C-alpha positions in Angstrom: -167.4 119.2 154.1 -169.4 120.9 151.5 -170.9 124.3 152.3 -174.8 124.1 152.1 -177.0 127.2 151.8 -180.6 126.9 152.6 -182.2 129.0 149.9 -185.6 130.3 150.6 -188.3 132.0 148.3 -191.3 133.2 150.2 -194.2 134.1 148.0 -197.6 135.5 149.2 -199.1 132.2 149.8 -196.2 129.6 149.4 -192.9 128.7 150.3 -190.0 127.3 148.2 -187.0 125.8 149.6 -183.7 124.0 148.6 -180.7 122.9 150.5 -177.6 123.8 148.0 -174.2 122.9 148.0 -172.8 126.3 146.9 -169.5 124.7 145.1 -171.3 122.0 143.1 -175.0 123.4 142.8 -176.1 120.0 143.5 -179.4 120.1 145.6 -179.6 117.8 148.9 -183.4 118.7 149.1 -186.0 120.7 147.7 -189.6 121.5 148.6 -192.6 123.4 148.4 -195.4 124.6 150.6 -198.5 126.1 148.9 -201.7 127.6 150.0 -200.6 129.2 153.2 -203.3 130.5 155.1 -206.0 128.5 153.6 -207.8 125.4 155.4 -206.1 122.9 152.6 -202.6 123.4 152.2 -199.9 121.0 150.7 -196.4 120.0 151.1 -194.0 118.6 148.7 -190.6 117.4 149.7 -188.0 115.8 147.6 -184.8 114.4 149.5 -182.4 111.4 149.4 -185.1 109.2 150.5 -187.3 110.2 147.4 -190.3 112.4 147.1 -193.2 112.8 149.7 -196.3 114.8 149.1 -198.3 115.8 152.1 -201.8 117.6 152.9 -201.7 119.9 155.7 -202.9 123.2 157.1 -200.5 125.9 157.6 -201.6 129.1 158.8 -198.4 131.2 158.5 -194.9 131.4 156.8 -193.7 130.5 160.1 -195.5 127.4 160.1 -194.5 126.7 156.8 -190.7 126.9 157.7 -191.3 124.9 160.6 -192.9 122.3 158.2 -189.8 122.3 156.2 -187.4 121.9 159.0 -189.6 118.9 160.2 -189.3 117.2 156.6 -185.8 117.5 156.8 -185.7 115.9 160.1 -188.2 112.9 159.2 -187.4 112.6 155.5 -183.9 113.7 155.0 -181.4 114.8 154.8 -180.8 116.0 158.6 -180.2 119.4 158.8 -177.6 118.7 161.7 -175.4 116.3 159.5 -175.0 118.9 156.9 -172.6 122.0 157.2 -175.2 124.6 156.6 -173.3 128.0 156.5 -176.1 130.6 155.6 -179.9 131.1 154.7 -180.4 132.8 151.5 -183.2 134.8 150.6 -184.8 135.7 147.1 -185.9 139.4 147.4 -187.8 140.7 144.3 -187.3 144.3 144.5 -184.0 146.2 145.5 -184.9 149.5 144.1 -181.9 151.4 143.3 -180.1 150.8 146.5 -179.1 147.0 146.2 -176.6 146.0 143.4 -175.1 143.2 145.2 -176.3 140.5 147.8 -176.5 142.0 151.3 -176.3 140.5 155.0 -179.8 140.8 156.4 -180.1 142.8 159.6 -182.3 145.3 161.0 -181.5 148.0 158.6 -181.8 145.8 155.7 -185.3 144.8 156.8 -186.3 148.6 157.1 -184.8 149.5 153.6 -186.7 146.8 152.0 -189.9 147.6 153.8 -189.6 151.3 152.2 -189.5 149.4 148.8 -192.7 147.5 149.4 -194.7 150.2 147.3 -192.7 149.3 144.1 -193.4 145.5 144.6 -196.4 145.3 146.9 -197.4 141.7 145.7 -193.9 140.2 146.4 -191.7 142.3 148.8 -194.0 141.8 151.8 -193.6 138.0 151.4 -190.0 138.0 151.1 -189.8 140.3 154.4 -191.8 137.6 156.2 -189.8 134.9 154.9 -186.5 137.1 156.4 -188.2 137.6 159.5 -189.2 134.1 160.2 -185.9 132.7 159.2 -184.1 134.9 161.6 -186.2 133.5 164.4 -185.9 129.8 163.5 -182.0 130.1 162.4 -181.0 132.9 165.1 -177.2 131.6 164.7 -177.0 131.4 160.8 -176.0 134.5 158.7 -178.8 135.2 156.3 -178.3 136.9 153.1 -180.7 138.9 150.7 -180.3 138.4 146.8 -182.2 140.8 144.9 -184.0 140.2 141.4 -183.2 143.5 140.4 -179.6 143.7 141.6 -178.0 142.4 138.3 -179.5 145.3 136.4 -178.0 148.0 138.6 -175.3 148.2 135.8 -178.0 149.9 133.3 -176.8 153.3 132.1 -179.1 156.3 132.7 -180.2 156.3 129.1 -181.4 152.6 129.5 -183.2 153.1 132.9 -184.6 156.5 132.7 -188.3 157.0 131.2 -189.1 160.2 129.5 -191.6 161.5 131.9 -191.2 164.5 134.3 -188.0 164.2 135.9 -189.5 164.6 139.5 -191.2 161.3 139.3 -187.7 159.5 139.1 -186.3 161.9 141.9 -189.6 161.5 144.5 -191.1 158.3 143.6 -188.4 156.2 141.9 -190.0 155.7 138.6 -187.3 154.0 136.5 -186.7 150.7 134.8 -185.3 148.3 137.2 -185.5 145.0 135.6 -186.2 141.6 137.1 -185.1 137.9 136.6 -181.6 139.4 137.6 -180.6 136.1 139.5 -181.6 133.9 136.4 -179.7 136.3 133.8 -176.6 136.7 136.0 -176.3 132.8 136.3 -177.2 131.9 132.5 -174.8 134.5 131.3 -172.0 133.0 133.4 -172.7 129.5 132.1 -172.9 130.7 128.5 -169.4 132.2 128.7 -168.4 128.8 130.2 -170.1 127.2 127.4 -168.3 129.2 124.6 -164.9 128.7 126.6 -164.6 132.4 126.9 -164.2 135.1 129.9 -167.5 136.5 130.7 -165.8 139.9 130.3 -165.2 139.4 126.8 -168.7 138.0 125.6 -171.8 140.0 124.4 -174.9 137.8 124.9 -178.7 138.3 124.4 -180.5 136.4 127.2 -184.0 135.1 126.8 -185.8 134.0 130.0 -188.7 132.6 128.7 -191.3 131.2 131.3 -194.6 132.1 132.7 -192.9 135.4 133.1 -190.7 136.4 130.4 -187.8 138.8 130.0 -184.7 139.7 127.5 -181.5 141.3 128.7 -178.7 142.5 126.5 -175.5 141.7 128.5 -172.2 143.1 127.6 -169.1 141.6 129.2 -171.0 140.3 132.0 -173.0 143.3 132.8 -176.5 144.0 131.9 -177.0 147.1 129.9 -180.7 146.7 128.9 -183.5 144.5 130.1 -187.1 144.3 129.0 -189.0 144.6 132.2 -188.9 147.7 133.9 -190.3 149.3 137.0 -192.4 146.3 137.4 -192.3 143.1 135.8 -195.3 143.9 133.4 -193.2 145.6 130.7 -191.3 143.8 127.6 -192.3 140.3 126.2 -195.7 138.8 126.1 -196.0 136.4 129.0 -198.1 133.8 130.3 -200.7 136.2 131.9 -198.9 139.7 131.4 -199.3 141.8 128.4 -195.9 142.7 128.1 -195.4 146.3 126.3 -198.3 148.4 125.8 -199.4 151.6 125.0 -199.7 153.7 128.3 -202.9 155.5 126.9 -204.8 152.2 127.1 -205.2 152.7 130.7 -206.9 156.1 130.5 -209.2 154.6 127.4 -210.4 151.8 129.3 -211.3 153.9 132.3 -213.1 156.4 130.4 -214.9 153.8 128.1 -215.6 151.1 130.5 -215.6 152.9 133.8 -212.8 150.3 135.0 -210.8 151.4 138.2 -207.2 151.6 137.6 -206.4 148.5 140.0 -209.0 146.5 138.0 -207.0 147.5 134.7 -203.6 146.7 136.4 -205.2 143.2 137.6 -206.3 142.5 134.1 -203.0 143.3 132.5 -201.1 141.2 135.0 -203.2 138.2 135.4 -205.8 138.0 132.4 -203.5 139.1 129.6 -200.7 137.8 127.6 -201.1 134.2 126.2 -203.9 133.7 128.5 -205.8 136.9 127.4 -205.3 136.2 123.5 -205.9 132.4 123.6 -207.6 131.5 127.1 -204.6 129.4 127.8 -201.3 130.5 129.5 -199.6 127.3 129.7 -197.4 126.9 126.5 -197.5 123.4 126.5 -201.6 123.4 126.5 -201.0 126.3 123.7 -198.8 123.8 121.2 -201.5 121.3 121.4 -204.1 123.6 120.5 -202.0 125.2 117.8 -201.4 121.7 116.3 -205.1 121.0 116.4 -205.7 124.2 114.2 -206.8 126.5 116.8 -206.8 130.1 115.3 -206.6 131.8 118.7 -203.6 129.4 119.9 -201.7 130.3 116.7 -202.1 134.1 117.1 -201.1 134.1 120.5 -197.9 132.1 119.4 -197.2 134.4 116.6 -197.7 137.6 118.8 -195.2 136.0 121.3 -192.5 135.2 119.2 -192.8 138.3 117.1 -192.3 140.4 120.6 -189.0 138.0 121.0 -187.9 138.8 117.4 -188.1 142.7 118.0 -186.0 142.3 121.3 -183.3 140.3 119.7 -183.1 142.9 117.0 -183.2 145.8 119.3 -180.5 144.3 121.7 -178.3 143.4 118.9 -178.5 147.2 118.0 -177.8 148.2 121.7 -174.6 145.8 121.8 -173.4 146.3 118.5 -171.7 142.9 118.2 -173.3 139.6 119.8 -171.6 136.3 120.5 -174.5 134.3 121.5 -178.4 134.5 122.0 -179.4 132.1 125.0 -182.6 130.7 125.7 -183.5 129.5 129.1 -186.3 128.9 131.5 -189.3 126.3 130.9 -190.2 127.6 127.7 -186.9 128.8 126.4 -185.4 125.7 127.4 -188.1 123.2 125.8 -190.0 125.0 123.1 -187.7 124.1 120.1 -190.2 125.4 117.7 -190.4 128.7 119.3 -186.8 129.2 119.2 -186.7 128.5 115.6 -189.7 130.6 114.8 -188.2 133.4 117.0 -185.1 133.6 115.1 -186.4 132.9 111.7 -185.3 135.2 109.0 -182.1 136.8 111.1 -179.6 135.0 109.0 -178.4 138.2 107.6 -177.5 138.9 111.3 -175.4 135.8 111.6 -178.1 133.7 113.3 -178.5 130.3 111.8 -180.4 127.5 113.7 -179.4 124.0 113.0 -182.8 121.8 113.0 -181.3 118.6 114.1 -179.5 120.2 117.3 -182.5 122.3 118.0 -185.1 119.6 118.1 -182.8 117.2 120.0 -184.2 116.3 123.5 -181.9 117.0 126.2 -181.8 118.9 129.8 -178.4 119.8 129.2 -176.6 123.2 128.4 -175.9 123.1 124.6 -175.4 124.7 121.4 -178.5 124.5 118.7 -177.0 126.5 116.1 -175.0 125.7 113.0 -171.3 125.4 113.2 -170.9 128.3 110.7 -173.5 130.4 112.4 -171.4 133.7 113.4 -173.8 134.2 116.5 -174.1 131.1 118.6 -177.4 130.0 119.8 -177.4 128.3 123.1 -180.1 126.5 125.6 -178.9 127.1 129.1 -180.9 125.9 132.0 -181.2 128.3 134.5 -180.6 127.6 138.3 -181.5 130.4 140.4 -181.1 128.5 143.6 -177.3 127.8 142.9 -176.7 131.3 142.1 -178.4 132.4 145.3 -176.4 130.0 147.4 -173.3 131.2 145.6 -174.3 134.8 146.2 -174.8 134.3 149.7 -171.5 132.4 150.3 -169.9 135.5 148.7 -171.1 137.9 151.3 -170.2 135.7 154.4 -166.5 134.6 153.0 -165.7 137.7 150.8 
């Protein structure tokens, strides 16, 4: 009998769920419930009997999880027929407290609640998901897996900002990093693809989706990462600006009279590719570039230039690099971007093979030349499987 983990990712108005075999990574079913709290919600459930899409009104996360349970009962697979050993929860921010997955109890709930000021958009929803699941699955162990945990191996020189020391001690202002679950999974898969022990491999991992982050991984441990105290710092993203002169906040406040919360919203939701071109979907951006759209071309150029800068910076941090790894929706599918981001880095031992790079595949693969000193890989991420494995590691240490 396989060990299945019910993986839950609770957002502010959505609930993603997946029933994952912790050993194989195979998902027996996946689902998404959107627009929680609105009059017209939507549920998608994909299981052994195919995919169903249902319009429904969901008033709370508890109702959403009940709808998910009902979908398992009516559309399969039946939860009673599978050996579900735990519920795994994605939690965005673990601060400096959590470097490993943790069993959910009242103390854990209290600590994650204390961290809400560091992730006010995410942690409250994650907390609600844990509370609801504990009520509906009282006999199952619940495990919290933190996006920030993989980056808790950063040394002080990598996570400390050059600001008054009291800001760190009293307000927790430091680099935490995000997408850690993805970076952890992809790093392990990359080492496996190279036929190497993770402890012997240095990697630069580029998670490129609507959110984007780069991580320098030395011997299976994160030593630097592009996202900071929040997910706003670093690479250009779909709607986030990435790296920015911090004086811009004050300038906009003085010149335009914008309040800080308005500026924060503009940088998180109206910047990045969307701010540059009006389009945050990379596929649509590519179509507009092909049609000769100048704004789309500039957005592409800024995006790939920032990636190249981080590749160079993390090459210097690591000293030697065994592989550069592209993952997530854009990283896995945008062959032209991969080539453009690494163009001109042949002196660093990086050589893309055009035929391999442009070949269509959804599998992990090498896209560099045979004589490239640094291997370039495309590795699909699987955060749900990573959460399932980490949850199992807690209940069966």
